[in-house]
C-alpha positions, 0 to 999 in steps of 0.5 A, a space after each residue: 398255488 391253489 389246487 382246483 376243487 375236484 369235480 363231482 362224478 355227476 358234474 364230470 358226466 354232465 360236462 362230457 355229455 354236453 361236450 362229447 367225447 369222440 374217443 369213448 366208444 359209447 359216446 353218442 357224438 360218434 354218430 355225429 362224426 360219422 354223419 359229418 365225415 361220411 363221403 356224402 355228408 362232407 360233400 353235401 355240407 360243402 355244396 350247401 355252403 353255396 346256398 339253398 339247393 333242391 334235391 335234384 340240384 344236390 344230386 347233380 352237384 354231388 357226383 355219384 350219390 344215389 337218390 337213396 344215399 342222398 335222402 338218408 344223408 340229408 335226413 341224418 344231417 337234418 336230424 343233427 341240426 346241420 341242414 334245414 329241410 323246407 317243404 313248400 306246400 305247393 304242386 308240384 312239390 318243392 323241397 329245398 335244403 340249406 344249412 343251419 347256423 350250426 351246419 354252416 360252422 361245420 361245413 366251413 371247417 370241412 371246406 378247409 379239409 376238402 380244399 387241402 385234399 384237392 390242393 395236395 392231391 398230387 402229393 397224396 397220389 405220389 405217396 400212394 405210388 411210393 407206398 405201393 412200390 415199397 410194399 411190392 418187394 415185401 409182398 413178393 418175399 412173403 409170398 415166396 416164403 409161404 411157398 406161393 408166388 405173388 
């Protein structure tokens, strides 16, 4: 059995920059994770799996998102290379958004998570309720111990 040659520091750093290291607090890949896994980022990417949408269509599809948050999220996702913004030079202005090949890859992975959450939401809700019931006596006991009633 032969030992692997040790990588140089430069090679190790270059590999980490290419691959990303989400557990490193200073790694720039964390901002990508933040954009993709934000509430609006995830929902926008999954909606765009259905095809090209205009801004107003996305706003209707993604319930609860403000114009400001939608615009900021689309800008971040476009900056990361996940969303293509196409401005048709016409009057009235027409801008539409679609997934890039990279965006399709990440959106398909997110869709699996979104589907799992929707399919298992009743179990999740039950776990939340069970957790709240189990925590109530502890909270009451701690409140009484500190001389106040919860």
